[in-house]
N, C-alpha and C positions, 0 to 999 in steps of 0.2 A: 504494500500500500504506500502510495506516494504521500509524503507529509510536507507541511510548510516549514521545513527545517534548514533551508539553505544557509542562512546566516550562522546557525549553530554548528555547521560543518566547516566554517572558515577557521583557519588556524592562526596561531600567533604570527607565523611568517606572512600570511595573507594580510594581516592587519598592519604589520611593519612595512610591507611593500606598498600598500595603499597609502600610508602616511608619507613615505618617501616620494611617491609619484605626485601626490597632491602638493607637497612642498616645492618640488621642482617645477611643476606646471604653473603654479600660481605665484611663485616667487616668495612664498611665505618662509619664515624660518622653520627648519625642521623641528627644532625643540618646541616651537609653539604648536605645531600640528600634533606632535607626540603628546603634548600637554592636553590638547583637546581629546585625543584618543584615551588618555588616562582618566581625565575628569568626566567626560561625557559618554564614553563608550565608543565602540566601533562604528555605530550608526552615524556619528558626527563626521567621520571620515568617509564612509561609504556614500553618504548623501552629498558630499562636497561636489559642486558642479564642475570642478576642475578634473575630477577623477576619470570620467569616461574618455575625455580627450587625451589625458596623460597615458592611459592604457594603450591607446592606439598610436600615439606619436613618439613615445620614448622607448628606447631599446630595453629598458628595465621592464616595460610592460609585457614583453615576450616571456618573462619568467612568471607571470601571473598564472595561478591555477585556473582551470576551466571553471571551477566553482565560483571563484572571485569574479572572473571576467563575465560569466553569464549573469550572476546576480546584479552586478553594477550596471551592465548594459540594459537589462530588463527593468530594473528599479527606476533608472532615469528615464527610460522610454515611457513607463507607466506614469511617472510624475509629469512628464511633458504632455501626456494625454489627459491629465487632470485626476489621475488616480494615485492617492497618497498612501494607501493602506500598505504597510510593510508586510503584513501577513500575506497579502495577495502576491507581492513581489517574491516573497519566499516560495510560495506555492507554484507560481508560474515558472520560475527559474528551476525549481525541482523537477517539474514536468520535462522541461527541455533537457536537463541533465540525465534524467532517467531514460527518456525515449531516444536519446542519442546512443544508447548502448545496445549493440546486437539487434535482436528482434523484439526488444522490450515493448515497442509501440504496438505490436500485434498480439500481445498476450496480456491477459488481465492480471497475471501474477507469474513470477518466475517458475513456480512449480506447476502451473496450469498448462496442460498439453494442447488446449484448443487454440488454434491460430485464426485470428480474424483479419480478413483482407478488405472488408468494406464496413462502413459505419452502420448500414442497415442490419448486418449480421449481429452486431452488438445489441442493437435495439430489440431484436427478436428474443434476446436472452435476458432482458432486464428483470423478468419475473421468474427466473430460474427457481425451481422448488427448493434448492439449497440456499437458505437465507444468506449465508456468508458469501456464496458465489454471486448471488443476485446483487449484493452490495458492491462487490468488486466490479461486476459488469457495469453497473450504473456509474460508478466513479470513472471507470475507464472510458465509457461513452463520452463523458464530459471532457476528460483529459485528452482523448484521442482527437475529438473534434477541434479542440483548441490547438493542439499540436499541428494537425494537418492544415487547418485554415490560417493559423498564425505564422507558421514557418514556410509553408508551400502554397501561398495564395496564387502565384502565377501558374503553377501546375494545375490547380483547380480551375482557374479561368480558361486556360488553354484547352483543357479536357472538355470543359463545358462547350466551347465554341467548335471544337473539332469533332467531338463524339456525342454531344448532347448530355454530358454529365451534369450532376447537381452543381449549383452555384454556391457562393460563399454564404448567402442567406440561409441555405439549407443546412450548412454545417453549423452556423450560429444557432439555429433553432434546435438542432439535434444536441448540440453542446449544452445549451440552456436546459433542455429537457433532461439530459443525463444528470446534470448537477442538481436540478430540482428533485429528481427522483432519489438521488443519493442523499440529499438533505433530509428527505422524509423517511429514510430507512432507520430502523431502530439502532443499527450499529453505528450510524453517524452520531447519534446521541451518546452512545456508550463511549465512543472515542473522542467526544468533544469536537466533532467536525461539522455539525449541522449548520452553524453560522457561516463557516468558511465556504461550504458548498452553496448555500443559499446566496451568499454575496457574489460568488463566482458566476452563478446563474444570472443574477440581476445585471452584472457588469460585463457579461461575456463579450459584448461588442467592443467595449473599450480594451479589454485584454487582448482580443484578436487584433485590433488595429495597432496597438502598441507592439505586439510581436511582429506584425507586418513591417513596421518601421525598422525593427532590429534586423529582420531578415533581408529587407531591401538594401540596407546600408552595409551589413556585415557579411551575411552568408551568400547573397547573390547580388553583389554590387555591379554597376555598369550595365544592367539589363534595361533596355529601353523598348518597351512594347506598348501597343495601344491598350492592351488589357491592364497593364500595370498603371498607366497614366489614368485610365478611367477609374480604376479602383481608388487611387490616391485622391483624385478629385472628389469622388463620391463620398469617401470617408471624411475628408476635410469638411465638406458641406454638411454632412450628417452631424458631426460633433460640434460644428459651429452653431447649428440650430439648437442643440441640447445644452450649450454652455450658457 
């Protein structure tokens, strides 16, 4: 089960590297940045607006762990989109970290033998008679929809135009549905996850859009297609109306 624990998996080395990068990028005295780290905790450094650029521009940034890099980029993308909840940044970055491993995106758990190749297959199993498995399927439906629509929006759009596949709105709806169903499951209450899942369902569109920005800039940069431009314009107009 994926938890909102990315910051808790950051190490002392991650914190020290982040402090050095912030000091170098911003021109602040390293002792002052380390003082903030000591007095206010790691969030004071992780949230510094100088850190994302420092990770990309300075040679030291190449030594950052993927955990640090993923959290910082996703956290700042979410903040730019108007989402300040650190718990959501923890959770979304945890999804990216987990689903980047082997075939994890296609299995509801490492020990589960069922492989899911399409989102509708997951939806068919949300009411599995095994309560624990039903819970995992529901959470995975939300997680998988966010992963696919967040990291690979161009692939979705191209497949839609070429093969008549589902659009991003379909993935958003299925993702919201998965998180809502997960929030309503008794195991969500037992694990203290009901609020997290309910919030992820409510703000799914913002989470997806923020991940798109990370993907466009870092994972698939330099791509110039009509589909990408249309998506970016559509999302910008959408969030402007809601702001």
